[in-house]
C-alpha positions in Angstrom: -10.8 -19.8 -15.6 -8.0 -17.2 -15.4 -5.9 -16.7 -18.5 -3.3 -19.3 -19.3 -0.6 -16.7 -18.8 -1.7 -15.9 -15.2 -2.1 -19.6 -14.4 1.4 -20.3 -15.9 2.9 -17.5 -13.8 1.3 -18.9 -10.6 2.6 -22.4 -11.7 1.9 -25.1 -9.2 0.3 -22.6 -6.8 -2.5 -21.6 -9.3 -5.2 -23.7 -7.5 -4.0 -22.5 -4.1 -4.6 -18.9 -5.0 -7.4 -19.1 -7.6 -9.7 -21.7 -6.0 -9.4 -20.5 -2.4 -12.7 -19.7 -0.6 -12.4 -17.3 2.3 -14.2 -18.7 5.4 -13.1 -16.1 7.8 -14.7 -12.7 7.0 -17.3 -13.5 4.4 -17.1 -11.7 1.0 -20.7 -10.4 1.5 -19.3 -8.1 4.2 -16.7 -6.5 1.9 -17.3 -3.4 -0.2 -15.6 -4.8 -3.2 -14.3 -2.4 -5.9 -16.6 -1.7 -8.7 -17.4 0.9 -11.4 -19.9 2.4 -8.9 -17.4 2.8 -6.1 -17.5 6.6 -6.0 -21.3 6.7 -6.1 -21.7 3.9 -3.5 -19.0 5.0 -1.1 -17.7 8.5 -1.5 -20.8 10.3 -2.6 -22.2 9.7 0.9 -19.1 10.8 2.8 -17.9 14.1 4.1 -15.4 14.5 1.2 -15.8 17.7 -0.7 -17.3 17.7 -4.2 -13.9 18.4 -5.7 -12.2 15.6 -3.7 -14.9 13.2 -4.9 -14.1 14.3 -8.4 -10.4 13.7 -7.8 -11.1 10.1 -6.5 -13.2 9.6 -9.6 -10.3 10.8 -11.8 -7.9 8.3 -10.3 -10.4 5.5 -10.8 -11.1 6.4 -14.4 -7.7 6.6 -16.1 -5.5 4.0 -17.8 -6.3 0.4 -18.7 -8.3 -0.2 -15.5 -10.5 2.8 -16.1 -14.1 2.2 -14.8 -13.3 -1.1 -13.2 -13.0 0.2 -9.6 -9.4 -1.0 -9.5 -6.1 1.0 -9.7 -2.6 0.3 -11.0 -0.2 3.0 -9.7 3.5 3.5 -10.6 5.3 4.9 -7.4 8.8 6.2 -7.8 10.0 8.0 -4.7 12.8 5.5 -4.1 15.4 8.1 -5.2 15.0 9.4 -1.7 13.9 6.5 0.4 16.5 4.0 -1.0 18.9 6.6 -2.5 19.0 7.5 -6.2 22.1 5.3 -6.8 20.5 2.2 -5.4 17.2 2.9 -7.1 18.3 4.0 -10.6 21.6 2.3 -11.2 19.9 -0.8 -12.7 18.4 1.5 -15.3 19.9 5.0 -15.3 17.3 6.5 -17.7 15.0 6.9 -14.7 17.3 9.6 -13.2 15.4 11.7 -15.8 11.9 12.4 -14.3 10.2 12.4 -17.7 10.9 8.7 -18.2 9.2 7.9 -14.9 6.0 9.6 -16.2 6.4 8.1 -19.6 6.5 4.6 -18.1 3.3 5.2 -16.1 1.6 6.5 -19.3 2.8 3.8 -21.6 2.2 1.2 -18.9 -1.5 2.1 -18.7 -1.4 3.2 -15.1 -4.2 5.1 -13.3 -1.6 7.5 -11.8 2.0 8.2 -11.2 3.2 8.8 -7.6 6.5 10.6 -7.1 8.3 13.5 -5.4 7.8 17.2 -5.6 10.9 17.5 -7.7 10.1 14.7 -10.1 6.5 15.7 -10.9 7.2 19.5 -10.6 9.9 19.3 -13.2 7.5 18.0 -15.9 4.1 19.2 -14.5 3.2 21.5 -17.4 3.8 18.8 -19.9 2.1 15.9 -18.2 -0.2 16.9 -15.3 -3.2 16.9 -17.7 -2.2 13.6 -19.3 -2.0 11.4 -16.2 -3.1 11.9 -12.6 -0.2 13.1 -10.4 0.1 11.8 -6.8 2.7 14.1 -5.1 4.5 12.3 -2.2 4.7 15.0 0.4 7.0 13.4 3.0 10.0 11.1 3.0 12.7 9.4 5.1 15.7 11.2 3.6 18.0 8.3 4.7 21.2 10.4 4.6 21.3 11.2 8.3 23.9 9.0 10.1 23.0 6.9 11.9 19.8 6.2 9.9 16.5 6.8 11.7 12.9 5.9 11.1 11.3 9.3 10.5 9.3 11.0 7.8 9.7 14.7 7.2 7.7 17.1 5.0 9.5 18.1 1.7 7.0 20.7 0.5 3.5 22.1 0.9 0.1 20.8 0.0 -0.6 24.1 -1.8 2.5 23.5 -4.0 1.1 20.1 -4.9 -2.2 21.6 -5.8 -0.5 24.4 -7.9 1.3 21.8 -10.0 -2.0 20.2 -10.9 -1.9 17.1 -8.6 -5.0 14.9 -8.4 -3.8 13.5 -5.1 -1.2 13.7 -2.4 0.6 10.8 -0.8 2.3 10.5 2.5 4.0 7.8 4.7 3.6 7.2 8.4 6.1 4.9 10.1 3.7 3.5 12.7 5.5 2.2 15.8 8.5 4.5 15.3 9.7 7.0 17.9 8.4 9.9 15.8 5.1 8.3 14.7 3.0 10.6 17.0 4.3 13.7 15.3 3.9 12.1 11.8 0.3 11.2 12.5 -0.5 14.8 13.5 1.4 16.3 10.5 -0.2 14.0 7.9 -3.7 14.4 9.4 -3.4 18.2 9.0 -1.9 17.8 5.5 -4.7 15.5 4.4 -7.3 17.8 5.8 -5.9 20.7 3.7 -5.6 18.5 0.7 -9.3 17.6 1.0 -10.1 21.3 1.4 -8.4 22.0 -1.9 -10.1 19.1 -3.6 -7.3 16.5 -3.8 -7.5 12.8 -2.9 -5.2 11.3 -0.3 -3.1 8.1 -0.3 -1.4 6.9 2.8 1.6 4.5 3.0 0.9 2.7 6.3 4.2 1.2 7.1 5.5 -0.2 10.5 9.1 0.7 11.5 10.7 -0.3 14.8 13.6 -2.8 15.3 11.6 -4.1 18.3 9.1 -5.6 15.8 11.7 -8.2 14.9 11.9 -11.1 17.3 13.6 -14.5 17.1 14.5 -13.9 13.4 10.9 -13.0 12.4 10.0 -9.5 11.2 6.5 -8.8 12.4 6.3 -5.4 10.8 4.4 -7.2 8.0 2.2 -9.3 10.2 -1.5 -9.2 9.4 -2.6 -8.1 12.8 -0.1 -5.2 13.1 -0.5 -4.0 9.5 -4.2 -4.3 9.9 -4.1 -1.9 12.9 -1.9 0.5 11.0 -4.5 0.5 8.2 -7.2 1.3 10.8 -5.2 4.2 12.0 -4.7 5.4 8.4 -8.4 5.4 7.6 -9.1 7.2 10.9 -7.2 10.3 9.6 -9.2 10.1 6.4 -6.9 8.6 3.9 -8.9 7.8 0.7 -6.6 4.9 -0.3 -4.3 2.9 1.9 -1.0 1.4 0.7 0.2 -1.5 2.6 2.7 -4.4 2.2 1.2 -7.8 1.7 1.2 -9.8 5.0 4.0 -12.3 5.4 3.0 -13.6 8.8 0.6 -13.1 11.7 0.5 -12.9 15.5 2.7 -9.8 15.9 0.8 -8.7 19.0 1.2 -12.0 20.7 4.9 -12.6 19.7 5.9 -9.1 20.8 3.7 -9.2 23.9 2.4 -5.6 23.6 -0.8 -3.7 22.8 -4.2 -5.3 22.7 -5.7 -7.9 20.5 -8.3 -10.7 20.6 -8.0 -14.5 20.4 -10.8 -14.3 17.8 -8.5 -12.4 15.4 -6.4 -15.6 15.0 -9.1 -18.3 15.6 -11.9 -16.9 13.4 -10.9 -13.8 11.4 -7.6 -15.1 9.9 -5.9 -18.3 8.8 -2.4 -18.8 7.4 -3.7 -18.4 3.8 -2.3 -15.2 2.2 -5.8 -14.2 0.9 -7.3 -14.5 4.4 -4.4 -12.5 5.9 -5.0 -9.8 3.3 -8.7 -9.9 3.9 -8.0 -8.9 7.5 -6.1 -5.9 6.1 -9.1 -5.0 3.9 -11.4 -5.4 6.9 -9.4 -2.8 8.8 -9.9 -0.4 5.9 -13.6 -0.1 6.9 -14.4 -3.4 5.2 -13.1 -2.0 1.9 -14.9 1.3 1.9 -11.3 2.8 1.8 -9.4 1.0 -1.0 -6.4 -1.2 0.0 -3.6 -1.3 -2.5 -0.7 -3.6 -1.8 2.9 -2.8 -2.7 4.8 -4.7 -5.4 8.0 -5.0 -3.3 11.6 -5.0 -4.4 12.9 -6.2 -7.7 14.4 -9.7 -7.6 14.9 -10.1 -11.4 13.6 -13.2 -13.0 10.8 -13.9 -10.5 9.4 -10.3 -10.6 6.5 -11.1 -13.0 5.4 -14.2 -11.1 5.6 -12.4 -7.7 3.7 -9.4 -9.0 0.9 -11.6 -10.4 0.6 -13.5 -7.1 0.4 -10.3 -5.2 -2.3 -8.9 -7.5 -4.3 -12.1 -7.3 -4.1 -12.1 -3.5 -5.1 -8.5 -3.3 -8.0 -8.8 -5.7 -9.4 -12.0 -4.2 -9.1 -10.5 -0.7 -11.2 -7.5 -1.7 -8.4 -5.0 -2.3 -8.4 -2.2 -4.8 -5.2 -2.8 -6.7 -1.4 -2.8 -6.8 1.2 0.0 -6.5 4.4 -1.5 -8.1 7.6 0.5 -8.7 11.0 -1.1 -8.5 9.8 -4.3 -10.3 8.8 -2.0 -13.2 11.4 0.7 -13.4 14.5 -1.3 -12.6 14.5 -3.0 -16.0 14.2 -1.9 -19.6 11.1 0.2 -20.3 9.4 -2.4 -22.6 9.7 -5.0 -19.8 8.4 -2.6 -17.2 5.4 -1.9 -19.4 4.8 -5.6 -19.9 4.9 -6.2 -16.1 2.5 -3.3 -15.4 0.1 -4.6 -18.1 0.2 -8.2 -16.7 -0.7 -6.9 -13.3 -3.6 -5.0 -14.8 -4.7 -8.1 -16.6 -5.4 -9.7 -13.3 -7.8 -7.0 -12.4 -9.4 -7.0 -15.8 -9.9 -10.8 -15.7 -13.6 -11.3 -14.6 -13.0 -14.9 -13.8 -10.7 -13.9 -10.9 -13.2 -12.9 -8.3 -13.3 -12.0 -4.6 -12.8 -15.1 -2.5 
């Protein structure tokens, strides 16, 4: 059985998450994370030897080293959500060094942040924890706001500062998504050439995805397709929000889908919805990491554990949790990151 702490955090939903059996896409079809992930998956791919080494580095650092799972601290919110909104709850994180310290003390596999953050402390820390340099952002100061991602630096600059990987976001469904796909595909190709791994934030952004009070930008069918586009441009890891609903294609009456997606490949259970996201990542060949979401205070720990359990039991590769960790005192952020990692270290919590 899962540890008492994890069961207590799941509360009356413990059985719902821990005892669920997935009857949609069988677990035997999923390439579940393991200590042999690099040898079984990437050693047979077109990735360069140095890129395979970088993926191996990401998987073999921190508390989850050797497990096949990852725990990543992402802090690019100073741009995406404004520095004031992001760091006012805990102003020490205006200082980039504290961001890296949190990732190290929290036992993370890597720290993901901006050129400025990681570049400012690169010589002190790039050899102590893998860097994932986020290469594009929605700067969010343009008025009115728009859904776009623009490059903030070069792949060569990320390589020069000792980055193990680069990360990028594509706003699938946005007006500028076509240009973003081309830009990121070219950036990832060059990153692989230089021997870095690639992580893609596969988000959906379009006001038209909201209908009758429901936001379908986190529906399993639409996010699953975003994942499939992401692995097509050769992302090595996909970051995606946990599904909150399903049936986006049908509700919005656009694109193409199949009745079987809803009748056989998914149910309303969160693990089954996440399993569909994993399936769209080449059945788990490309690791799916789900985001931790915004900080809500007292419920952060319980929400993070639930997300980790769903991701792991669906066949995902880990969690990338930022605001829940850095918008509180550092010791509490470390405890939250460690508790997330405990889910992936717990051998009794298995793929559903």
